[in-house]
Each structure stands twice: as C-alpha cells, then as structure tokens.
KEKE-3310 file (N, C-alpha, C; in steps of 0.2 Angstrom, whole numbers, plus 5000, padded with zeros to 4 digits):
npx = (5052:5061:5072:5076:5080:5090:5099:5102:5108:5120:5127:5129:5139:5150:5147:5148:5143:5140:5131:5119:5102:5090:5073:5065:5073:5072:5059:5057:5066:5060:5047:5036:5025:5027:5019:5018:5031:5034:5025:5030:5042:5037:5032:5043:5049:5058:5073:5076:5087:5093:5101:5108:5095:5089:5081:5087:5090:5099:5105:5109:5102:5089:5087:5090:5080:5068:5070:5070:5057:5049:5051:5045:5030:5022:5013:5012:5015:5012:5025:5025)
npy = (4997:5008:5002:4993:5002:5009:4999:4996:5007:5008:4998:5002:5010:5012:5019:5032:5049:5059:5056:5059:5058:5056:5062:5052:5041:5042:5041:5027:5021:5024:5019:5027:5039:5052:5063:5062:5063:5076:5082:5079:5086:5099:5099:5100:5088:5082:5088:5096:5099:5110:5107:5113:5114:5102:5093:5086:5075:5072:5057:5052:5061:5058:5045:5047:5056:5048:5038:5045:5051:5040:5035:5045:5053:5065:5080:5087:5103:5112:5122:5140)
npz = (5045:5045:5051:5041:5031:5037:5039:5026:5022:5029:5023:5010:4998:5007:5019:5016:5017:5008:4998:4986:4981:4968:4966:4961:4966:4980:4982:4978:4987:5000:4997:4993:4986:4973:4976:4990:4994:4990:4999:5012:5010:5010:5023:5030:5034:5026:5018:5004:4990:4977:4963:4949:4942:4946:4958:4973:4986:5001:5005:5018:5026:5023:5027:5041:5044:5042:5051:5063:5063:5064:5076:5085:5090:5084:5078:5062:5054:5039:5032:5032)
capx = (5054:5066:5078:5078:5083:5096:5104:5104:5113:5127:5131:5130:5144:5155:5145:5149:5137:5139:5127:5113:5097:5084:5066:5063:5076:5070:5052:5058:5069:5055:5041:5031:5023:5030:5016:5020:5038:5033:5021:5035:5047:5033:5031:5050:5051:5064:5076:5078:5092:5092:5107:5107:5088:5087:5080:5090:5090:5105:5103:5109:5096:5082:5087:5089:5073:5063:5071:5068:5050:5046:5051:5042:5023:5020:5009:5016:5011:5015:5028:5022)
capy = (5000:5012:4998:4990:5007:5010:4993:4996:5013:5006:4993:5005:5016:5012:5024:5039:5053:5064:5053:5063:5054:5060:5062:5045:5036:5043:5037:5020:5019:5024:5016:5032:5042:5058:5068:5061:5065:5083:5084:5078:5091:5105:5099:5100:5082:5081:5094:5096:5103:5111:5108:5114:5113:5096:5092:5081:5074:5069:5050:5051:5065:5055:5039:5049:5059:5043:5035:5050:5052:5034:5034:5050:5054:5072:5082:5091:5108:5115:5128:5146)
capz = (5038:5046:5052:5035:5027:5041:5038:5019:5021:5032:5018:5003:4997:5012:5024:5013:5019:5003:4992:4984:4978:4965:4968:4960:4970:4986:4982:4978:4994:5005:4995:4993:4979:4972:4980:4997:4995:4990:5005:5017:5010:5012:5030:5033:5036:5022:5015:4997:4988:4970:4959:4941:4940:4948:4965:4976:4993:5004:5007:5026:5029:5022:5032:5048:5045:5042:5058:5069:5063:5065:5083:5088:5089:5084:5072:5057:5050:5033:5033:5029)
cpx = (5060:5073:5080:5082:5090:5101:5107:5109:5120:5131:5132:5135:5149:5153:5146:5142:5135:5135:5120:5108:5092:5078:5064:5066:5074:5063:5053:5061:5064:5048:5035:5030:5027:5026:5017:5026:5037:5030:5026:5040:5043:5033:5038:5052:5058:5067:5078:5083:5092:5099:5106:5100:5085:5086:5083:5090:5096:5102:5103:5104:5090:5082:5086:5082:5068:5064:5068:5060:5046:5046:5048:5035:5022:5017:5014:5012:5015:5019:5025:5024)
cpy = (5004:5008:4995:4996:5009:5005:4994:5002:5012:5002:4996:5010:5017:5017:5031:5043:5058:5061:5057:5058:5059:5059:5054:5040:5036:5040:5030:5017:5019:5021:5021:5035:5049:5064:5068:5064:5073:5086:5084:5084:5098:5105:5099:5094:5080:5087:5092:5101:5104:5112:5108:5112:5106:5096:5086:5081:5070:5062:5049:5055:5062:5049:5042:5052:5053:5039:5039:5050:5046:5032:5039:5051:5061:5074:5087:5097:5110:5121:5134:5148)
cpz = (5040:5048:5046:5031:5031:5039:5031:5018:5023:5027:5012:5003:5003:5018:5022:5014:5013:4997:4992:4980:4974:4968:4967:4964:4977:4987:4982:4984:4999:5003:4996:4986:4979:4976:4987:4998:4995:4997:5011:5017:5012:5019:5034:5036:5033:5019:5008:4995:4980:4967:4952:4939:4942:4956:4968:4983:4996:5007:5015:5029:5028:5026:5039:5049:5046:5049:5063:5069:5065:5073:5088:5086:5089:5078:5068:5054:5044:5035:5029:5022)
residu = (MET:ALA:ASN:ALA:ILE:LYS:THR:ASP:THR:ASN:SER:THR:ASN:GLY:GLY:ASN:ASP:ALA:VAL:PHE:LEU:THR:VAL:ASN:GLU:VAL:CYS:LYS:LEU:LEU:ARG:ILE:THR:ARG:PRO:THR:LEU:ARG:ARG:TRP:THR:ASP:TYR:ASP:LEU:LEU:GLU:ALA:TYR:LYS:PHE:GLY:GLY:LYS:VAL:LEU:TYR:CYS:ARG:LYS:GLU:VAL:VAL:ASP:SER:VAL:TYR:LEU:THR:SER:THR:LYS:ASN:LYS:SER:TYR:LYS:ARG:LYS:PRO)
# end
C-alpha cells in the first residue's frame, strides 16, 4: 500500500509538497475510517493542522508517515 501511495504522490501536482488534504481526503487516500485517522493523529503517527476551523493534513507528511510506519515494527502510545 505504501508503494502505491508513494507512486501516486510523485505523479500528482508535480511533486509540490505544500498540498493539504481534508480528513475525508486522507481517509480515502489511506482507505481508513475517520476514527482510525483520529487515533493515528492522537498517537502522533500523523500531524494535523487547524486552519480556520478545518483540520487539514499535509499530503507529503501523510505519505511519508505511512511509508515509515509500514517499514518499522514498533508499538505506539497515546500522547498524554
């Protein structure tokens, strides 16, 4: 899955890293539910940004995070 996302990112938007995605777009990209995305954000697997009342995710960070976590085996703890 990580390789497919990595390839998709390189071909989209000319490699521009300043692309932000909504919660629904991230869920669709990663094929996960909203509660899973929230949990991953709580566990600091993904970083969310708030702009004008909206929660957004940087596409490059999402792709990099998924790629890194898929290549490492470690346990995650919820942030305090």
